[in-house]
C-alpha positions as CSV (number, residue, x, y, z in Angstrom):
1,M,-90.8,150.9,-169.2
2,D,-90.0,154.5,-169.6
3,L,-93.1,155.1,-172.4
4,I,-92.0,158.6,-173.0
5,G,-88.7,157.8,-173.8
6,Y,-89.5,154.9,-175.8
7,I,-91.9,157.3,-177.8
8,E,-89.5,159.8,-178.2
9,G,-87.1,157.3,-179.6
10,M,-89.9,155.9,-182.1
11,N,-90.4,159.5,-183.2
12,R,-86.6,160.0,-183.5
13,E,-86.2,156.8,-185.9
14,N,-89.4,158.3,-187.9
15,R,-87.9,161.4,-188.6
16,V,-84.2,159.6,-189.5
17,V,-86.4,157.4,-192.0
18,Q,-87.8,160.3,-193.5
19,F,-84.4,162.0,-193.8
20,M,-83.2,158.8,-195.9
21,Q,-86.1,158.9,-197.8
22,Q,-85.4,162.8,-198.8
23,I,-81.4,162.3,-199.2
24,D,-82.1,159.3,-201.4
25,K,-83.7,161.8,-204.0
26,V,-80.1,163.6,-204.2
27,P,-78.1,162.0,-207.3
28,G,-75.0,159.9,-207.1
29,F,-73.7,156.4,-206.8
30,L,-74.3,155.1,-203.1
31,T,-76.6,153.0,-202.5
32,L,-79.2,153.7,-199.7
33,A,-78.0,151.0,-197.4
34,E,-74.3,152.2,-198.0
35,G,-75.8,155.7,-197.4
36,H,-77.5,154.6,-194.1
37,T,-74.6,152.8,-193.1
38,L,-72.4,156.0,-193.4
39,F,-75.2,157.8,-191.5
40,K,-74.8,155.6,-188.5
41,L,-71.3,155.6,-188.4
42,A,-71.0,159.6,-188.4
43,E,-73.7,159.4,-185.8
44,T,-72.4,156.7,-183.3
45,W,-68.8,156.0,-184.1
46,P,-66.7,157.3,-180.6
47,G,-64.1,159.7,-180.6
48,D,-63.2,163.3,-181.7
49,G,-62.5,164.9,-184.6
50,D,-64.0,165.5,-188.3
51,T,-65.4,163.6,-191.0
52,V,-63.5,163.9,-193.6
53,E,-64.8,162.7,-197.4
54,I,-62.8,162.6,-200.3
55,G,-65.0,162.6,-203.2
56,S,-68.4,164.6,-202.9
57,F,-69.9,164.7,-206.5
58,K,-73.1,166.2,-205.9
59,G,-73.3,166.0,-202.1
60,R,-75.1,162.6,-201.9
61,S,-72.8,161.0,-199.3
62,T,-72.0,164.3,-198.0
63,C,-75.5,164.6,-196.8
64,F,-75.8,161.3,-195.2
65,L,-72.5,162.0,-193.3
66,G,-73.5,165.5,-192.3
67,L,-77.0,164.4,-191.2
68,G,-75.1,161.8,-188.8
69,C,-72.9,164.0,-187.3
70,R,-75.8,166.7,-186.6
71,L,-78.0,164.0,-184.9
72,G,-75.1,162.8,-183.1
73,S,-73.4,165.9,-182.2
74,R,-70.0,164.6,-183.6
75,G,-68.3,167.5,-185.2
76,K,-68.4,168.7,-188.9
77,V,-67.8,167.3,-192.5
78,I,-64.7,168.1,-194.6
79,A,-65.9,167.8,-198.1
80,V,-62.6,167.5,-200.1
81,D,-63.3,167.5,-204.3
82,H,-62.4,169.7,-207.0
83,F,-65.7,169.2,-208.3
84,K,-64.8,168.6,-211.7
85,G,-65.7,165.2,-212.2
86,S,-63.5,161.9,-212.6
87,P,-62.8,160.5,-215.9
88,E,-66.0,158.5,-216.1
89,H,-68.0,161.8,-215.5
90,Q,-66.6,163.3,-219.0
91,K,-68.6,163.7,-222.0
92,G,-68.9,160.1,-223.2
93,G,-67.8,158.4,-220.0
94,H,-69.8,155.4,-218.8
95,E,-71.3,158.1,-215.9
96,E,-71.3,161.0,-218.3
97,T,-72.5,163.9,-216.0
98,R,-74.6,166.9,-217.4
99,E,-73.3,169.3,-215.1
100,I,-69.7,168.3,-215.8
101,V,-70.1,168.3,-219.4
102,T,-72.2,171.9,-219.6
103,E,-70.5,173.7,-216.5
104,G,-67.4,171.9,-215.6
105,S,-68.2,171.5,-212.2
106,T,-70.7,169.8,-209.6
107,F,-70.4,172.4,-206.7
108,G,-73.4,174.2,-207.7
109,A,-75.5,171.2,-207.3
110,F,-73.3,170.0,-204.4
111,Q,-74.0,173.1,-202.5
112,S,-78.1,173.4,-203.3
113,H,-78.4,170.0,-201.5
114,I,-76.2,170.9,-198.7
115,N,-78.4,174.2,-198.4
116,F,-81.7,172.1,-198.8
117,F,-80.7,170.2,-195.8
118,Q,-79.8,173.1,-193.9
119,L,-76.3,171.3,-193.4
120,G,-74.2,174.7,-194.2
121,D,-73.1,174.8,-190.5
122,I,-72.0,170.9,-190.5
123,V,-70.4,170.6,-193.8
124,T,-67.1,172.5,-195.2
125,P,-65.9,172.1,-198.7
126,L,-62.5,172.1,-199.6
127,S,-62.2,172.4,-203.2
128,G,-58.8,171.3,-204.4
129,S,-56.9,168.1,-205.1
130,S,-56.6,165.3,-202.5
131,D,-52.8,165.6,-201.6
132,A,-53.1,169.7,-201.9
133,V,-55.8,169.9,-199.4
134,S,-54.3,167.1,-197.1
135,A,-51.1,169.1,-197.0
136,E,-53.0,172.4,-195.7
137,Y,-55.4,170.5,-193.3
138,D,-54.1,170.6,-189.7
139,G,-57.2,168.8,-188.1
140,Q,-57.8,165.3,-186.9
141,A,-60.4,162.9,-188.3
142,R,-62.4,160.2,-186.6
143,M,-63.7,158.9,-190.0
144,L,-62.3,159.0,-193.4
145,F,-64.7,158.3,-196.5
146,I,-62.6,157.7,-199.8
147,D,-64.9,157.6,-203.2
148,G,-62.5,159.9,-205.2
149,D,-60.6,159.0,-208.4
150,H,-60.9,155.4,-208.7
151,S,-57.8,154.4,-210.4
152,Y,-55.4,152.2,-208.5
153,D,-52.9,155.5,-208.2
154,G,-55.7,157.7,-207.2
155,T,-57.1,155.5,-204.6
156,K,-53.5,155.2,-203.3
157,N,-53.0,158.6,-203.3
158,D,-56.1,159.4,-201.3
159,Y,-55.2,157.0,-198.5
160,D,-51.6,157.8,-198.4
161,S,-52.3,161.4,-198.1
162,W,-55.0,161.2,-195.4
163,Q,-54.5,158.1,-193.4
164,S,-52.0,159.8,-191.0
165,H,-54.8,162.3,-189.9
166,V,-56.9,159.5,-188.9
167,R,-56.6,159.0,-185.2
168,K,-56.1,155.6,-183.6
169,L,-59.5,153.4,-183.6
170,G,-60.9,155.8,-186.4
171,I,-63.0,154.7,-189.2
172,I,-61.6,154.1,-192.6
173,C,-64.0,153.4,-195.2
174,F,-63.6,152.9,-199.3
175,H,-66.4,153.0,-202.0
176,D,-66.7,151.0,-205.1
177,Y,-65.0,147.6,-203.9
178,Q,-65.6,145.1,-206.5
179,N,-67.5,147.3,-208.4
180,S,-66.7,145.9,-212.0
181,H,-65.8,149.2,-213.4
182,Y,-63.3,150.0,-210.9
183,L,-61.9,146.3,-210.2
184,D,-58.2,147.6,-211.5
185,G,-58.5,150.7,-209.1
186,V,-60.3,150.5,-205.7
187,T,-60.6,146.7,-205.7
188,R,-56.9,145.8,-206.4
189,F,-55.6,148.6,-204.1
190,I,-57.6,147.3,-201.2
191,D,-56.7,143.6,-202.0
192,T,-52.9,144.0,-202.2
193,Q,-52.3,147.0,-199.8
194,I,-55.1,147.2,-197.1
195,L,-56.7,143.9,-196.4
196,S,-53.1,142.3,-195.6
197,S,-52.2,145.2,-194.0
198,D,-51.9,145.1,-189.8
199,R,-52.4,148.8,-189.8
200,L,-56.2,148.4,-190.6
201,K,-58.9,145.8,-189.3
202,F,-62.0,145.0,-191.5
203,I,-65.1,145.4,-189.4
204,Y,-68.0,145.2,-192.3
205,R,-69.0,145.6,-195.7
206,V,-72.3,146.8,-197.1
207,G,-72.6,146.4,-200.7
208,S,-69.4,148.1,-202.1
209,L,-68.4,149.9,-199.0
210,M,-65.6,148.4,-196.8
211,I,-65.2,149.6,-193.3
212,F,-62.1,149.4,-191.5
213,V,-60.6,150.6,-187.9
214,K,-57.4,151.9,-187.9
215,M,-55.5,150.2,-185.3
216,V,-52.3,152.2,-185.0
217,D,-51.2,155.9,-184.4
């Protein structure tokens, strides 16, 4: 047995656990199990290209993805959001958010969390609508995480705008599948347009996170 290598591996895993515990304090709607799954995908999924996130909110999922990219030396995270919140985050919404109500934006909270975890060199925020940012983006993604506008049309727009940027055998993830708040949005889109498509292959689910591999260019 390579005892030194074994101990180094144990130390590394302990550091990861500590990071997971810290990121779990960042506000957001991603469970720790879902966040750890995103972290592992960002860290280990093969191929070149960016990790693109649609919907960053206060940076919880961004930090999981950014840490994974850093530890796996897997490029950068492109965080796409207008930071003005979705309808549910507005005053009176079922997920009313203080920063949205008082400041009109979560960008300040997002940036503070990115800075706290020293991910500024890994994470590039691009502020704007998903389709507008996609039209200007000239890179390629090995991973796409969709967690933006949770309506059917919004989910479809995010997918249609970005799927062509994902390389063959890249990962496409959707959050909030079968979340009771979004059954007529995210869930209906996945059930009617994604699960029946031969363009994507379902490989894994944890919580409300659905993970697919893109099978075509």
